[in-house]
N, C-alpha and C positions, 0 to 999 in steps of 0.2 A: 721571091728567093732562094736561092738552093735551098735542096734540103738532104741531112745526111743521117743517115740511118746508123745509130753503134749500139753495139751490142752487147760489149764485152763489159762483163762486172766491173772489173777494174780498168777499160778505158775510163770513165770516170771519174774517175780518182785522182785523175793527174790535169790541174787547174793550167798547164802551159800546152798540154793540146785540147782542153773545154776552148783556152779564152782563142791559141788560133782557127779555131774552125766555126770563133763567131765574129773574130774581125778581119775572116774569110766574108762574112755576110751570111753566115747559113743558120737556117734553122735546124735544129741536131731533135734527134727522136731518142730518146734515154730506151730502155731495154727495162719496162719493171715489172716480170714478169721472175727474177731473181735465176734465171738460167738457163741454159740454152736454147736457141728458140726451133721448135718441131717444123715441118718443109706448112702445113695447111698455116702456121700462123705465123709465117715471114715471110709467106702471100700474102697477106692482108695487108703486112705492114712495108713492104719495098714497093707499094700503088704509088708512080711519080717521085718515084728517094732517086734525084741527083749518082748521090753514090752509097754506100753500102761498107763500114767497116765491121768486120764481122772475126770471132774467135769458132767457136766447135759449132756453129749450127748448123742446116741443115738446109745448104745453100743445095738449093740440086739443079737437076733442068729447068720442073716446073718455077722456077723460084726467080729464076731467070728470068725466064720468059715471059711472067708475070711481070717485073721492072725493066724488062729491056726499050720498053717505048722511051724509057726514061734516063733513066741507070747507062752514068756511064764509069766504073772502075766498083770493084770489089778490092776493098782493099784489106787485106787478112793481117793478126793483128798477132803475129808469130812467122816464123817457117814454115809451119807443117802444113800442107792445103788440100789431107782426104778427105777432108770435109767440102769440097768444094768442085764445083761439075767442070774445071776447067776447059773442058770442049768445046761443053755448050758453050761455056762465057766466050770461045772462041768462033762458035757459030753464028754470037750473035755477037761479035763485036764487040764484047763488054770484055779489056781487062782484067787483069786477076793480076793487085802488089801483094810482095810478103816483106816483114821487115826482116832482112839479112843481118845476126851481129846481133843484134839487142839483148837475147835470149842465150845466145853461145854459153859468158861466164856464169850466170845463175843452172842454166841443167846441164857444166861439168862441175858444177860445185854438187850440183846433191849427186852426181853418179859418185863420184868421190865418197860423196857423205853413206850411204846406201851398201858403196863397200866397205869401210869401216860398219858402217851398223851390223852387218848382215858375219861381218868376219870378227867383230868380239859379242856380237849375239845382245847390243848394248836394250833393242823395246825388250827385250822378252827379262834383260835382270832389271830392270827401268822397273815395267810393272808386278817381280818381282815382289822387288824390292817395297814399291809401293802398298801390296800387301800384308805388312809385316812380312815378309822373309827376307832373307838372308843370302840368297842360295848361291854359289858365286857356274860360270860357265868358264872352263879355259876355252880364249877364242885364241887364232892367229896374226901375225903381225902382214902388216904390208909389203914392209923392204924385203929385200932382195926377193920377192916374186916376179913370176911374168907376168905378165900384163897384154891381154891380148883386146887389138882395140876394132874394130871390123866399122871399118870409117872414118876414115880421117879426113876427112872436112875440117869446120871452126871449132866445133862442139866438141871433136875426135882430138882434134893437135891443142886446148884448151885442155884437157883428160891428162894428155900427157905432159903438158907442162906440171900440173900436179901430183902424177903420180913420181914423175924423176923428183920430183922434193921428200918423195918418200922413201927413193932412193930404191926401187920399182926396175928391172927391166924390162921396156914396153916391144911388143913384137905387131905389127898389121896387114892387114891385108886391107885394101884401096886396089879400083880399079886407073888409080890417078897413083906415081911416084911424087910423093913433096919432096925433092934431095934436100931444103928447108931444114925438114924432117930428123933427116939422116947424119946432116951436120952437125944441130943444137944438141938434137936431142936421142943420138947413137939407135931409132930407132931401125928396128930391119924388119921390111916387110916379106913375106910370105903366103904360100896358100893358106886357105884358108881351112882344110884337113890337119894343116899343119900347127894355125894357129890351133885352132880346136885342142891339142893333142899336149901341146909344149906350151900352155897358156893354166897359170893358177887362177885368173880371175881374169874375166869376160866381158867388157862393153860394148852394148850393140852404142853404133850411131848413123846407121844407114839407114835413108829412103825405103819409104812401104812401098816397089818395086814387085812387078812381076819377076826376074829373078833373087829376090831374098824374105817375097811373102815366105813366109814357113822354112824359112830357111834356121833355124833350131827345132829342130825334127832329131824322131826316135834315130835316124841314120850320123847326126852332130852329133844332138847328146851323146854317143854309143862309145864316138872320140874323145874324149873328153876326160880327166884327171877321175878319179872316185874326189876329191877334194878341190876342183873347183867351182868356183862358187859364178854367178852368173846377174850379169848389169843391168836391166831395162832402162833404160829414159828415153828412149825413139821412139817406135810404134810398136805397138799388140800387136798387128799383124804380123811381125817378125818372128814371131813364138808358137808354134803349132803348141799350147794351152795342156791339152789333153795329156802331151810327150811331153811335156815336163811335166807334169805334174806328176806320173808316172814315174821320170829320174830322181825326183828331191825323195818322192815318198817311200821309195826302196833306193836308198843312198848311193846313185846311180855319180849325183855331182850331189854335193857339199851342201850348196844355198842358192838360195835365189834372189834378188833386189829389183823390185815390177815397179816401178811409177806410170807404163803404161800397158793396157788393156788388149786383147781384141772387139771387144766391149764393155761402156764405162761410164756407169758402173759391172764390173765383170756379172758375167750372167750367171757362175755358179761362186762359191766363197767356197769351194773346197781344196785351188792352191794356193788362197787367202788365208786359212789357217793355217796350213802347215807351221807347223814350228819353227825348220830352217829358213820363212820367208819373209822377209823383210818386204813392207810392202805400203805408199803414196800415196793419192787417188793423182795422179797427170797432173805434177804440182811445178813443174819441170820450168815451166817460166816466170811461176810464181814469186818474184823478189821482187819488191819497191821500185830498186832498179830496174830493173829488164822492162817491168808494165812499164813507165816513164821512161824510157829511150820506143818503147815500140808502139808505145800512143803518139810518141811527139811521129813517129816514118810512115802511119799508118797516116793519122792525119794530113803532112805534107802531101800523101800519096792523092788524098781526097780529093785535097783544094788543086794540086796539081794537073789534073782531070777533071775539075767541073769549068778550073781556066781555059782549056781546050792543049795543056803542056802538054808532051809522053808524062810514064811512068819510068820513074826511077828505077825499078826495081823490077819487072814484068815478071810475072811466072811464061815461060816459052815451053810450050807444049800442043805439039802439030792436032789439029783433028783426025787426023789416020792415021796412028803411031804406031 
């Protein structure tokens, strides 16, 4: 009987995905720890497994080597694969797959939620009312503001669709120009310095690559308006957190909405506790609907691999990049 290790806690909520694995004749090993597994824990669990369905567990080279004799696929429950050593997987002949499109709408909605929350100071006023106060803080509208979108892929495009409904003007930076976004939503492509300088809100939707890691730093923050609000629902590594802390503390920019951090939970709460920052614990894809879509797609990839079929959504990164 093929064995699949299913680690994401929310994966088990999808009855459809669970039934798919059982109908395929899989023995399913569930995560009973209630948290992502560390390298040493995963090395023990992975032995003898035919498929691994993972969230943000530490899928290192050592883990993959421990599973290599039998492991046929690492199916990511989501789209970001920073926690998986893809180069080691390639070297060992183990395909890594993702679930593109499944969390897109959920992440886009969270980005807009953070924009509104920071712009209108919702968390702070909510806390004040619950404490018996009635202090009111003047906010700012999204309408007629310039939204700068860094990374106009699937999630960035969904953000644009919603931002236009708020009467925002959208500018974007991406290596690839999408004519459909220009024609339908009037998106204007600009350089990064232009985006930093012109935007009232900046939302990050870029992957963590050598050229994007640390892109929000002292230099880029200095180019932004003092009224600018930064939103990050992508990857914590895109931001130099100490530089952002200093910019927010000094009033160099007005605020930030952060769903991701370099270390999660954050290594320090300094930036989290700033009054002009709204945070969430990396929950962009944490909706019932996204969970069902990701679970179904990950289960399908596991079944394909065990049946000797090619994956539908493989991660393609050369070993020597």
